[in-house]
C-alpha positions as CSV (number, residue, x, y, z in Angstrom):
1,M,67.7,291.8,17.4
2,P,71.3,292.4,16.9
3,Q,73.2,289.7,15.5
4,T,75.8,287.9,17.6
5,T,78.7,286.2,16.1
6,T,80.6,283.7,18.1
7,L,84.2,283.4,17.3
8,P,85.9,280.3,17.7
9,S,88.2,280.2,20.6
10,T,91.9,280.2,19.6
11,T,94.8,279.9,21.8
12,S,98.1,280.6,20.7
13,T,101.3,279.6,22.3
14,T,104.5,281.3,21.5
15,V,107.6,279.4,22.3
16,L,110.7,281.3,22.7
17,S,113.8,279.6,22.1
18,V,116.8,281.2,23.7
19,T,120.2,279.8,23.0
20,T,123.1,280.7,25.1
21,N,126.7,279.8,24.6
22,P,127.9,279.4,28.1
23,T,131.5,280.4,28.4
24,T,133.1,278.6,31.2
25,T,136.8,279.1,31.8
26,A,138.5,276.7,34.1
27,P,140.6,278.5,36.6
28,Q,144.1,278.9,35.5
29,P,147.0,278.5,37.9
30,P,148.9,281.7,38.6
31,T,151.7,282.1,36.3
32,T,154.9,282.4,38.0
33,T,158.6,282.0,37.0
34,V,160.2,279.3,39.0
35,A,163.8,279.9,39.5
36,P,166.0,276.9,39.2
37,K,167.2,275.4,42.4
38,L,170.2,277.1,43.8
39,V,172.3,274.0,43.3
40,E,171.4,274.0,39.6
41,Q,172.6,277.5,39.1
42,V,175.9,278.2,37.4
43,L,177.9,280.4,39.6
44,D,180.6,281.6,37.2
45,T,180.4,285.3,38.0
46,P,180.9,287.3,41.3
47,E,177.4,288.7,40.6
48,A,175.9,285.1,40.4
49,V,177.6,284.1,43.5
50,K,176.4,287.3,45.2
51,E,172.8,286.5,44.3
52,A,173.2,282.9,45.3
53,I,174.5,284.0,48.9
54,S,171.3,286.1,49.2
55,Q,169.2,282.9,48.4
56,V,171.1,280.2,50.1
57,D,169.5,278.4,52.9
58,K,172.0,278.7,55.6
59,E,171.1,275.4,57.1
60,D,171.3,273.4,53.9
61,P,175.0,272.0,53.6
62,V,174.5,271.2,49.9
63,E,173.7,274.8,49.0
64,I,176.3,276.1,51.2
65,S,178.9,273.7,49.5
66,H,177.6,274.8,46.1
67,V,178.4,278.5,46.8
68,L,181.8,277.8,48.5
69,Q,183.0,275.6,45.7
70,S,182.5,278.2,43.1
71,E,185.7,279.7,41.6
72,A,184.0,283.1,41.4
73,I,183.5,283.4,45.3
74,S,187.1,284.4,45.5
75,E,186.4,287.4,43.2
76,L,183.9,288.8,45.7
77,P,185.0,291.3,48.3
78,V,186.3,289.7,51.4
79,Q,183.7,291.3,53.5
80,D,180.9,289.6,51.5
81,V,182.6,286.3,52.0
82,K,183.1,287.0,55.7
83,E,179.5,287.9,56.2
84,F,178.3,284.7,54.4
85,I,180.6,282.6,56.6
86,Q,179.3,284.3,59.7
87,Q,175.7,283.4,58.9
88,V,176.4,279.8,58.6
89,D,176.3,277.7,61.9
90,F,178.9,275.2,60.9
91,E,178.8,273.5,64.2
92,S,175.2,272.6,63.7
93,F,175.7,270.1,60.9
94,T,176.1,266.4,61.3
95,E,179.6,264.8,61.0
96,E,178.8,263.7,57.3
97,E,177.4,267.2,56.3
98,S,180.4,268.8,57.8
99,A,182.7,266.6,56.1
100,G,181.3,267.5,52.7
101,I,181.6,271.1,53.5
102,M,185.1,270.7,54.8
103,E,186.1,268.9,51.7
104,V,184.8,271.8,49.5
105,L,186.4,274.3,51.8
106,S,189.8,272.5,51.6
107,E,189.9,273.0,47.9
108,A,188.6,276.6,48.0
109,P,190.9,279.5,47.0
110,D,193.4,280.6,49.8
111,D,191.5,284.0,50.4
112,V,188.2,282.1,51.0
113,K,190.0,279.7,53.3
114,E,191.7,282.5,55.2
115,T,188.5,284.2,55.8
116,F,186.9,280.9,56.9
117,E,189.7,280.4,59.4
118,Q,189.5,283.9,60.8
119,E,185.8,283.5,61.4
120,V,185.5,279.9,62.7
121,N,187.6,278.2,65.4
122,I,188.7,275.2,63.2
123,F,190.3,273.5,66.2
124,G,187.2,273.9,68.5
125,D,184.9,271.3,66.9
126,E,185.5,267.7,65.6
127,N,183.2,268.6,62.6
128,F,186.3,270.5,61.2
129,D,188.7,267.6,61.5
130,S,188.8,266.9,57.7
131,Y,189.5,270.5,56.8
132,V,192.9,271.3,55.5
133,P,194.0,274.8,56.6
134,T,195.8,277.3,54.4
135,G,199.4,276.4,54.0
136,S,199.0,272.9,55.6
137,A,199.5,269.5,54.0
138,I,197.6,267.8,56.8
139,D,194.0,268.2,58.1
140,V,192.8,269.6,61.4
141,G,192.3,266.1,62.8
142,Q,195.8,264.9,62.1
143,R,197.3,268.1,63.3
144,R,195.3,267.6,66.6
145,V,196.9,264.1,66.9
146,L,200.5,265.6,66.2
147,V,199.9,268.3,68.8
148,A,198.8,265.7,71.4
149,A,201.7,263.6,70.7
150,G,204.1,266.4,71.0
151,A,202.6,267.4,74.3
152,A,202.8,263.8,75.5
153,M,206.5,263.6,74.6
154,T,207.3,266.9,76.2
155,A,205.5,265.7,79.4
156,V,207.5,262.4,79.4
157,G,210.7,264.3,78.7
158,A,210.1,266.6,81.6
159,T,209.2,263.8,83.9
160,V,212.5,261.8,83.0
161,Q,214.5,265.0,83.4
162,G,213.1,265.7,86.7
163,A,213.7,262.3,87.9
164,S,217.3,262.2,87.0
165,S,218.0,265.6,88.5
166,S,216.5,264.6,91.8
167,S,218.5,261.4,92.0
168,G,221.7,263.0,93.3
169,G,223.0,265.9,91.2
170,S,226.1,266.8,93.4
171,K,228.7,264.4,95.1
172,G,229.0,265.9,98.4
173,G,229.5,269.3,99.8
174,R,233.4,269.4,99.7
175,K,235.3,271.0,96.8
176,V,238.1,269.0,95.3
177,K,241.2,270.8,94.4
């Protein structure tokens, strides 16, 4: 008979150890260059003013004032200043906001003031009362009072003159020789 050999049973277990180095990267915010606020920019060259005009919020009186008070604005072509002024709705501002802008404009170079006066009816809205026009020593509000007082004096003078001429201008119809 053939001989049989029994082998002991063996079980082997192989453990594989896998080490991974997970690389997790936190999402990075997009890198953007944030420009300084318009009112923080130095507007000392015509180029800087022109750039500011293209960025200014036409409804923000602080930004508008910042551009208008720049000395370099007077170095821009009149057409550029005119277009800027035309884009701003000056009558939409509150009385306080307008007063701030008018103060800045009153101190602006004459060519800027003249352009403003050509584009905006400064006598058409009380928001312009604190503005001092080119060549004037008084503001629009004071001028308005003077014009009204002058008109009242003229009306009183006409009334007095009309009353005296209707109270008997001639002494009868006969000529005295």
